[in-house]
Structures are given as C-alpha cells and as structure tokens.
C-alpha positions in Angstrom: 103.2 72.5 89.0 106.0 72.3 86.2 103.7 72.4 82.9 102.0 75.4 84.5 105.3 77.0 85.6 107.2 76.7 82.2 103.9 77.9 80.3 103.4 81.2 82.6 107.2 81.4 82.4 106.8 81.4 78.5 104.2 84.4 78.8 106.5 86.9 80.7 109.6 85.8 78.4 107.5 87.1 75.2 106.4 90.2 77.1 109.8 90.9 78.0 110.9 90.5 74.5 108.2 93.4 73.3 110.2 96.2 75.2 114.2 95.0 74.3 115.1 96.9 71.1 117.0 94.6 68.4 119.6 96.7 67.0 119.1 95.5 63.5 118.3 98.8 61.1 121.1 100.3 63.1 121.7 101.9 66.5 119.3 105.1 67.4 121.3 108.2 66.6 122.0 110.4 69.1 120.6 113.0 66.2 116.7 111.2 66.5 114.2 113.0 68.4 113.5 110.5 71.6 111.4 110.8 74.4 111.3 108.8 78.0 108.5 107.8 80.4 110.0 107.2 83.8 108.7 104.1 85.3 107.7 104.5 89.3 107.1 102.8 92.8 104.5 102.7 95.4 105.0 103.2 98.2 101.7 103.9 99.5 98.2 102.5 99.1 97.7 100.0 96.1 95.1 98.8 95.0 93.6 100.8 97.9 93.7 103.8 95.3 91.1 102.5 93.1 89.1 103.1 95.7 89.1 107.2 96.0 92.2 106.3 99.2 95.0 108.7 98.8 98.5 106.7 97.5 102.0 107.8 97.4 103.9 107.3 95.0 107.4 107.9 93.3 109.3 108.0 90.4 112.5 105.6 89.4 115.2 106.9 86.8 114.4 103.2 84.9 112.7 104.4 81.8 111.2 103.7 78.2 112.7 105.7 75.6 110.9 106.1 72.3 112.7 107.3 69.3 111.4 108.8 65.8 113.5 107.6 63.0 112.8 109.3 59.6 111.3 105.9 57.1 108.8 105.9 54.1 105.4 104.6 56.6 105.0 103.7 59.7 105.9 100.9 61.8 106.6 99.7 64.7 109.9 98.8 66.0 110.7 96.2 67.2 107.9 94.4 65.2 106.8 92.1 68.2 105.1 95.3 69.9 102.5 94.7 66.2 101.2 92.3 68.8 97.8 92.2 70.6 97.6 95.0 73.5 100.6 97.5 72.8 98.9 97.5 69.2 95.6 98.4 70.3 97.6 100.6 72.7 99.5 102.7 70.1 96.3 102.5 67.8 94.6 104.6 70.7 96.8 107.0 70.5 97.2 107.6 67.2 93.2 108.0 67.3 93.2 110.6 70.4 95.6 112.2 68.5 93.7 112.7 65.2 96.6 111.5 63.3 95.9 108.5 60.4 99.0 105.8 60.4 98.4 106.2 56.3 99.8 109.9 56.7 103.0 109.2 59.0 106.5 108.9 57.5 108.6 107.2 60.8 109.0 104.3 62.8 108.4 104.5 66.9 111.4 102.7 67.8 111.2 101.9 72.3 114.0 100.5 74.2 113.1 99.8 77.9 114.8 99.2 81.1 111.6 98.0 82.8 110.2 94.3 83.1 106.9 94.0 82.3 104.6 92.7 84.8 106.9 93.6 87.9 104.4 96.4 89.2 107.0 99.1 88.8 104.6 101.0 85.4 105.8 99.4 82.2 103.0 100.0 80.5 102.4 103.7 81.1 106.0 105.0 81.1 105.3 103.2 77.5 102.2 105.1 77.2 103.9 108.3 78.1 107.0 108.1 76.1 104.7 107.0 72.8 103.2 110.6 73.4 105.7 112.9 74.5 107.8 112.0 71.6 104.7 112.4 69.1 104.0 115.6 70.4 106.8 116.9 70.1 107.7 115.4 66.6 104.4 116.5 64.8 104.6 120.0 67.0 101.2 119.0 68.9 102.7 121.3 72.0 101.4 118.5 74.6 101.4 119.7 78.1 101.7 117.5 81.0 97.6 117.5 82.0 97.0 116.8 78.4 100.0 113.9 77.8 98.3 112.4 81.2 94.7 112.4 80.2 95.6 110.6 77.0 98.6 107.7 78.9 95.3 107.1 81.1 93.0 106.1 78.2 96.1 103.8 76.8 96.2 102.4 80.8 92.6 101.6 80.3 93.7 98.9 77.7 96.6 97.2 79.6 94.8 97.1 83.2 91.0 97.5 82.4 89.9 99.6 85.6 93.7 101.8 86.6 93.8 104.6 89.4 95.8 106.8 87.3 98.4 107.2 89.5 101.0 105.6 87.1 100.5 107.6 84.5 100.7 110.2 86.7 104.3 109.8 88.0 105.9 109.1 85.2 104.2 112.0 83.5 105.3 114.6 86.3 107.7 112.9 88.1 109.0 112.8 92.1 106.5 112.1 94.1 103.1 112.4 94.0 100.0 112.1 96.4 97.5 111.0 94.2 93.3 110.1 94.7 91.7 109.2 92.2 88.1 111.3 92.2 87.0 113.4 89.5 88.4 115.6 89.5 92.0 113.9 90.3 93.7 115.3 93.4 97.5 115.1 92.3 100.2 116.8 94.8 103.6 117.2 94.3 104.9 116.7 97.5 108.8 117.9 98.5 111.3 116.8 100.5 114.1 117.5 102.5 116.4 114.4 101.2 116.4 111.5 99.2 114.5 108.2 100.0 117.1 104.7 99.8 114.8 101.9 98.7 116.1 98.6 97.9 113.8 96.9 94.9 113.3 93.1 95.3 112.4 91.2 92.3 109.9 88.2 93.8 111.0 86.2 90.5 113.2 83.8 92.2 112.0 80.6 90.9 111.3 79.0 94.5 108.6 81.0 95.3 107.2 81.3 91.8 103.1 82.1 92.9 100.7 80.5 90.8 99.4 83.5 89.6 102.2 84.9 88.9 102.5 86.9 85.7 98.5 87.6 85.4 100.0 91.2 85.6 97.8 94.4 87.3 94.6 93.5 85.5 94.0 90.7 87.4 95.0 91.9 90.7 92.5 94.8 90.4 89.8 92.3 89.2 90.9 90.2 91.9 90.6 92.3 95.2 87.2 93.9 93.3 86.1 90.2 93.8 86.9 90.3 97.2 85.3 93.4 98.0 81.9 92.1 96.5 82.0 89.0 98.9 82.8 91.1 102.1 82.6 95.2 101.8 81.8 95.9 105.2 85.4 94.2 106.5 86.9 95.7 103.2 85.2 99.1 103.7 87.3 98.8 107.6 90.5 97.8 105.6 90.1 101.8 103.4 89.8 103.1 106.4 92.9 101.7 108.2 95.1 103.2 104.7 93.1 106.4 104.8 94.6 106.9 107.5 98.2 105.2 106.6 97.7 107.8 103.9 97.5 111.0 106.1 99.9 109.7 108.1 102.6 109.0 105.8 102.3 112.2 103.4 103.0 114.1 107.1 105.7 111.4 107.5 108.0 112.3 103.9 107.3 115.8 104.4 108.9 115.6 108.1 111.4 113.4 106.7 110.5 111.2 109.7 112.3 107.2 108.1 111.2 105.0 110.9 107.5 107.1 111.0 107.6 106.0 106.7 109.2 102.5 107.5 106.8 101.2 110.4 103.7 102.8 107.8 105.1 100.9 104.9 105.0 97.9 107.3 101.3 98.4 108.3 100.4 98.7 104.7 101.9 95.7 103.6 99.6 93.7 106.2 97.0 95.9 104.9 97.9 94.4 101.2 98.5 90.8 102.4 94.5 90.4 103.8 93.6 91.2 100.3 95.4 88.4 98.7 97.8 90.5 96.8 100.9 89.6 98.2 103.2 85.8 97.9 105.4 83.7 99.3 108.3 85.0 97.5 107.1 89.2 98.1 106.7 87.9 101.7 110.5 86.4 102.0 111.6 89.5 100.6 110.4 91.5 103.3 111.2 89.3 106.0 114.5 89.2 104.9 115.0 92.9 104.1 113.6 93.7 108.2 115.9 91.0 109.4 118.8 92.6 107.1 118.2 96.5 108.8 114.7 97.9 106.7 113.5 100.3 108.2 110.0 99.5 106.4 109.2 97.2 103.8 106.3 96.4 101.3 105.1 94.7 97.7 104.8 97.6 95.4 102.3 98.1 92.3 99.7 94.9 91.5 101.3 92.2 93.2 100.4 88.5 92.6 104.4 88.6 91.9 106.8 91.8 91.0 108.8 94.0 93.2 108.6 94.9 96.8 110.5 98.2 98.4 112.8 98.4 101.5 113.3 101.7 103.1 116.7 102.1 103.9 118.8 104.6 107.1 121.5 104.8 104.3 123.5 103.9 101.4 125.2 101.3 103.9 122.2 100.0 105.1 120.9 99.7 101.2 123.7 97.3 100.2 123.4 95.2 103.6 119.6 94.5 102.2 120.4 94.3 98.8 123.5 91.7 99.4 121.1 89.6 101.3 118.3 89.6 98.9 121.3 88.5 96.3 122.8 85.7 98.6 118.7 84.7 98.1 119.2 84.9 94.7 116.8 87.7 94.4 116.9 90.3 90.8 117.3 93.2 93.5 118.4 97.4 92.6 118.8 100.8 94.9 117.0 103.8 93.8 116.8 106.9 95.4 113.7 109.8 95.0 114.6 112.4 93.4 112.3 115.4 92.7 110.8 116.2 89.7 112.4 116.2 86.0 116.2 115.2 87.9 115.8 112.4 86.0 115.1 114.0 82.5 118.7 114.3 80.9 120.2 116.4 77.3 118.0 115.4 74.2 115.2 113.8 76.0 112.2 115.4 76.7 
C-alpha cells in the first residue's frame, strides 16, 4: 500500500510540475501578450451530464495563463510540457488552426493556479488559454464559440469522452446550465448575489483513495461500466439527477440558499451511489455540514480531488475553512461572479 501511495504521489507531483512556470528566461513581462482560461466548479450533476442530464457549473478566479514570447523557433515553456498528453493537446490545437510549427517564431509559455487532477478544470483552462492567445497574436479573430469547439476537441485527448462542460465554462465564465445534446444547450444563469463556497481538497494523506490520481478519464470510464452493468438502476439515478437540475436552476435564480444547499446534499448522495466519492471527500462533506455549510458535495471527476461547501455568508465560510485546516486539508474560499468579471487589464 505504501509503495502504491508513493508511486501515485510521484505521478501527481510530476503532472503538477508541468504547470509551474520556471523562471529562467526572465519573468514574463507585461508587454508580452497573454490570455487566460479559468477553472471551474460543478455545482450539480458531474458524470450525469455525460448522459444528457443538465449540469450547472461556475467559473473560478483561479486560472491558467498562456503567454507568447518572441523567439527564433516554436517551443513550449516549461520544457516538461513537451511530453505526453500536453504535447498532443498543443499539436491538436495547431492542427485545428492550420498552423505549422516550423513557421512559428515564438515560445508558448504557461503558468497555472490550478492543480491538475483536482477536479476544477485544469486541462480545459490550459486549452482555452492557449487557443485564445494564439488567436490574438496571429489575428485569427476566433469567436468564443470557435474557441470552445476547439477546446472541446482538446479535452478529448485528456478525458476521452468529456461532456464539454469544462471547456464551455472556461470560455464563457459566470454560471451556466449545460446539457450535452446536439447541438449542446448552454444557458447563462443570472443571479442576485454571489454564492460563497469553501473548496476543500481531499489530498490529506490520511484519506488517499486507492484510485486517486487516476484522473477524470478513469472516473468517467468507471461510471460507464457501472451503467452498463445495471442500466435500469442507473436510469433511476439519471431521473433523480434531472429533477435536481430543474430545481437547482430555479433555486439559484431565486437566490434560495437553503434550497441550493439541500439539493447539493442530494446530488452528493447520487454521486456516492455511482462510486466516485471517496472517504476523503465524504470526510470533508461531513466536516462542512457540522460547521454550518448549507450543502456540500464533491465537484469534478471525483476519486479524490475537491469538494465544495456552500456558506450562508463570509463568517460561516471562514468557520468551515478553519475546520478543514484543523484536519490538515488544503482549502480556500471563492465567490461566484457574473460573466467576464474575472478578466483584467492585459488579458483576453
């Protein structure tokens, strides 16, 4: 078990290092062109969204930044990005934009505030940031719709059968209702006041799950196998998830915090039934509820990663935050914002 734990820890650390900008060529200067892709939390119906159930997601202020630095040839920075899926992702972007590496004279550099494998959309943010900065630098004038379409193709490299929700919320921001149909249904949700969430990471070493570090692709595959094994039971869960989606949309629009929290609790129970929660995630949910959370659930692919807890106000949010820290869990507080409010000068 210890060897397995250290192996998996080594894997997650190596992936994490991909997204750290090593400052060797000098810091990225403000006059270099940059673009960002934002992370996300899924408020309702991760996994069920793959099977045409509506899901609701919110953009985070945490982001991946992509910067173009003029040089004599095309390269990625840091160099560790030139390996495995990230290199395939960049190659796919260049292919879909009809760009040839040998004709590009710049370095594409990345830095990230999002930990890979944590369930808050690092790969989608990576793709969106890269596409945006290339569009701007090369005067491609890509629309958000086109950026989103390309990012979805890139997400297939990372997750095999993604719903498309991660790249969509990273592109459009705010809070959205998303349904994977043809064409996809995307609705921007307006809300009266920001929702306050505490995000807790289940990576406390006491609660490492045997399947943690396997990624969203493996979680999606696990759920598919469960569905194939007992399709009737799974259909009942989909029906319950659909009802939650309808009620949660109304609750968010009306800023009914108690109702939102209650529906989050119900959604977490459904996710437990499809076996994507873990002892660490359940522990965080329990701590949050004992300390005043209106609702709490895992967010993202599960099998580790993060959970979210809805707080009534900042006082309650800090109470939950301190309770997590007491148990040695990494955590932070976020407030949802309307579309484009995370943008700031110098970024697109």
